[in-house]
C-alpha positions in Angstrom: 108.0 76.2 103.8 107.8 78.4 106.8 104.1 79.3 107.4 103.0 81.7 110.1 100.8 78.9 111.5 101.0 75.1 111.0 98.9 73.3 108.5 95.5 72.0 109.7 96.4 68.9 111.7 95.2 65.3 111.4 92.4 64.1 109.2 91.2 67.6 108.2 94.6 68.3 106.5 94.7 64.9 105.0 91.2 65.4 103.6 92.3 68.7 102.0 95.3 67.1 100.4 93.1 64.3 98.9 90.7 66.9 97.6 93.2 69.1 95.8 96.3 66.9 95.0 96.7 66.6 91.3 94.5 69.5 90.4 96.0 71.8 87.8 96.6 75.5 88.2 98.2 77.9 85.7 99.7 81.1 87.2 100.3 84.2 85.1 102.5 87.2 86.0 104.2 89.8 83.9 106.0 91.6 86.6 109.7 92.5 86.1 110.5 93.0 89.8 109.8 91.1 93.0 107.2 93.4 94.4 104.4 92.6 96.9 102.2 90.8 94.3 105.1 88.6 93.2 106.0 87.7 96.8 102.4 86.6 97.5 102.3 84.6 94.2 105.5 82.8 95.3 104.1 82.1 98.7 100.9 80.8 97.1 102.7 78.6 94.6 104.9 77.0 97.3 101.8 76.5 99.6 99.9 74.8 96.8 103.0 72.7 96.0 103.0 71.3 99.6 99.4 70.2 99.0 100.2 68.3 95.8 98.6 70.8 93.4 100.1 70.6 89.9 101.2 74.1 88.8 102.9 75.9 86.0 103.9 79.6 85.9 103.9 81.7 82.7 106.0 84.8 83.3 108.9 86.8 82.0 111.8 84.4 81.9 114.6 85.7 84.0 112.3 87.7 86.3 112.8 87.2 90.0 109.5 85.4 90.4 110.3 83.1 87.4 113.7 82.2 88.9 112.4 81.6 92.4 109.5 79.5 91.1 111.8 77.4 89.0 114.2 76.9 92.0 111.2 75.5 93.9 110.7 72.8 91.3 107.7 74.3 89.5 107.9 74.6 85.7 108.1 78.0 84.2 107.5 79.1 80.6 107.5 82.5 78.8 104.1 84.2 79.0 103.0 84.4 75.3 99.8 83.7 73.5 100.9 80.3 72.2 101.7 79.3 75.7 98.4 80.6 77.0 96.5 78.6 74.4 98.5 75.5 75.0 98.6 75.5 78.8 95.2 77.1 79.2 93.7 73.9 77.9 95.8 71.9 80.4 94.8 74.0 83.4 91.6 73.5 85.5 91.9 77.1 86.7 94.0 80.1 85.4 95.1 82.7 88.0 96.2 86.1 86.6 98.2 87.9 89.3 98.6 91.2 87.6 96.8 93.5 85.2 99.0 92.8 82.1 98.4 89.0 82.4 94.7 89.6 83.0 94.5 91.3 79.6 96.5 88.6 77.8 94.5 85.8 79.4 91.2 87.5 78.4 92.4 88.0 74.8 93.4 84.3 74.7 90.0 83.2 76.0 91.4 81.5 79.1 88.7 80.2 81.4 88.0 79.7 84.2 89.9 82.8 85.0 90.7 84.1 88.5 92.1 87.6 88.6 94.0 89.1 91.6 93.4 92.8 92.3 95.9 94.3 94.8 95.8 98.0 94.1 93.4 100.8 95.2 93.8 103.0 92.1 90.5 104.1 90.4 89.7 101.7 87.5 89.7 103.4 84.1 86.4 103.7 82.3 87.7 103.0 78.8 86.2 100.5 76.4 89.2 98.2 76.9 88.9 98.4 80.6 85.2 97.6 80.6 85.8 94.7 78.3 88.7 93.4 80.5 86.7 93.5 83.7 83.8 91.5 82.0 86.3 88.8 81.2 87.0 87.0 84.4 85.1 84.5 86.5 86.2 85.6 89.9 88.2 88.5 91.4 90.3 88.0 94.5 90.6 91.4 96.2 93.4 91.8 98.7 91.2 93.8 101.1 87.5 94.9 101.6 88.5 98.3 100.4 89.7 96.9 97.1 86.6 94.8 96.8 84.5 97.9 97.2 86.4 99.6 94.4 85.7 96.7 92.1 82.0 96.6 93.0 81.6 100.4 92.7 83.2 100.2 89.2 80.5 97.7 88.1 82.0 94.2 88.8 79.2 91.9 90.0 79.5 91.5 93.7 78.9 87.8 93.3 82.3 87.6 91.5 84.4 89.3 94.1 86.1 87.5 97.0 88.4 89.0 99.7 91.6 87.0 100.5 94.1 88.9 102.7 97.8 88.6 102.1 99.7 86.3 104.3 103.1 86.9 105.9 105.6 84.3 107.1 106.4 84.0 110.8 109.0 86.5 111.9 111.5 86.5 114.8 111.3 89.4 117.2 114.1 91.9 116.7 117.5 91.0 118.2 117.8 94.6 119.2 115.5 97.6 118.9 117.8 100.4 117.7 116.5 101.5 114.3 113.6 103.4 112.8 113.1 101.5 109.6 111.4 102.3 106.3 111.1 100.5 103.0 113.5 101.9 100.3 111.5 102.3 97.1 111.8 104.0 93.7 108.0 104.4 93.7 107.1 108.1 94.5 103.9 106.8 95.9 105.8 105.2 98.8 106.8 108.7 100.1 110.5 108.2 100.9 111.0 112.0 100.4 108.2 112.7 103.0 109.8 110.3 105.5 113.2 112.1 105.1 111.5 115.4 105.7 109.8 114.1 108.9 113.1 112.7 110.1 114.8 116.1 109.7 112.0 117.8 111.6 111.9 115.2 114.3 115.6 114.8 114.8 115.8 111.1 114.2 117.5 108.8 111.7 115.8 106.4 109.4 117.2 103.2 108.0 115.8 102.7 104.5 116.1 99.1 103.3 115.0 96.9 100.4 115.5 93.8 102.5 112.8 94.4 105.0 113.1 91.0 106.9 116.8 91.8 107.6 116.1 95.4 108.6 113.3 94.3 111.0 115.8 92.3 113.0 117.0 95.7 114.4 113.8 97.7 114.3 112.1 99.6 117.1 109.6 101.2 114.7 108.5 100.8 111.1 107.3 103.8 109.1 105.0 103.0 106.1 103.7 106.0 104.2 101.9 105.7 101.0 99.7 107.7 98.7 97.5 104.7 97.8 97.3 101.3 99.3 95.5 98.1 98.5 96.5 96.3 101.7 99.9 97.1 103.2 101.7 93.7 103.4 105.0 95.4 104.4 103.3 96.9 107.4 101.8 93.5 108.3 105.2 91.9 108.0 106.6 94.4 110.5 103.7 93.6 112.8 104.5 89.9 112.6 108.0 90.7 113.9 106.4 92.6 116.8 107.5 96.0 115.5 105.1 99.0 116.0 104.0 100.7 112.8 103.4 104.4 111.9 101.4 104.3 108.7 99.4 106.6 106.5 95.7 106.9 107.3 94.2 105.2 104.2 91.1 103.0 104.0 93.0 99.7 103.5 95.4 100.4 106.3 92.5 101.5 108.6 91.1 98.0 107.8 94.3 96.4 109.1 94.7 98.6 112.2 91.1 98.9 113.2 90.4 97.8 116.8 94.0 97.2 117.8 97.0 99.0 119.2 99.6 97.7 116.7 100.6 101.2 115.6 99.4 104.7 114.7 97.8 106.0 111.5 98.8 109.5 110.5 98.2 112.0 107.6 100.9 112.4 105.0 102.3 115.5 106.6 106.0 115.7 107.7 105.3 117.5 110.9 102.5 115.1 111.9 104.7 112.1 111.1 107.6 113.5 113.0 105.5 114.1 116.1 104.2 110.5 116.1 107.5 108.9 115.5 109.1 111.1 118.2 106.5 110.0 120.6 107.3 106.3 120.0 111.0 107.0 120.4 110.5 108.8 123.7 107.8 106.6 125.2 109.3 103.1 125.5 106.3 101.9 127.4 103.9 102.8 124.6 106.2 101.3 122.0 106.4 98.0 124.0 102.6 97.9 124.3 102.2 98.3 120.5 104.9 95.7 119.8 103.0 93.1 121.8 99.7 94.0 120.1 101.3 93.8 116.7 102.2 90.1 116.9 98.8 89.2 118.3 97.0 90.9 115.4 98.8 88.9 112.7 98.7 85.4 114.2 95.0 84.7 113.7 94.3 86.6 110.5 97.3 87.3 108.2 99.0 84.0 107.9 100.3 82.3 104.7 98.2 79.3 105.5 95.0 81.4 105.6 96.0 83.1 102.3 96.6 79.7 100.6 93.4 78.2 102.0 91.4 81.2 101.0 92.7 81.1 97.5 92.0 77.4 97.3 88.4 78.0 98.3 88.1 80.3 95.3 89.6 77.7 93.0 87.3 75.0 94.3 84.3 77.1 93.3 85.4 76.8 89.7 86.6 73.1 89.6 
């Protein structure tokens, strides 16, 4: 697997392998698409596989995550209550990667239960929601912002850990010709607003669902959102040394705080157009941000760090 940084060398890595090899983890995910959470789950599964952790995924059969996991040699079964009961007894820790699987695992009485929380949406105050959030042993928040939301809702702070997403190492662009944005059917990702800004600023935008491919030709990445738990697409662009123009939101402020990897802006077409135009016209500023972007990712947002951080949570429960 291509990590952003190499595994811990020498005896330290060997000690880690001896400590975790043969441990049993059951992953749960009900997603139909390969979104950010599913990409992170796959990176985690492959990283744990390298360390000798025994794993099984319960998911929608035929989903992109199920097929990619099976192709990696990890067994996959349909996520149903009978499977939860059967494999829940086999596992030493159960990790629910989305809200739907969290509910199902809680109903099936699966413990110890780790729940990943990736979104910054307000948590509902319904009876079902309060019950659900009482039924987990540890929450992994994808940012400090998401952790605060959980704690403000009422989750005991002692049950909340922060593990940032990891992104794989990325090559620098072979040419810097395109202003790139992520193509999305999600209205919260503001594709319409980006098109308005492009018309105002007189520049073209290449929308793409294959971000690693598009970043090969990117001089700038626009990432606008109405709500954000972390912003892994923005961090992937940073790993490629591509400056980022992103929405000023708490989770993205967390990523861009104290560095020159990009510019945060309000979700206003004229404001976005002005910032993008500045990057296009000022190559020196763009180059400075490109250099800063890669240096931000390397020590903090690696796949290795994400895997190790998740393992540390598991080891609290083993």
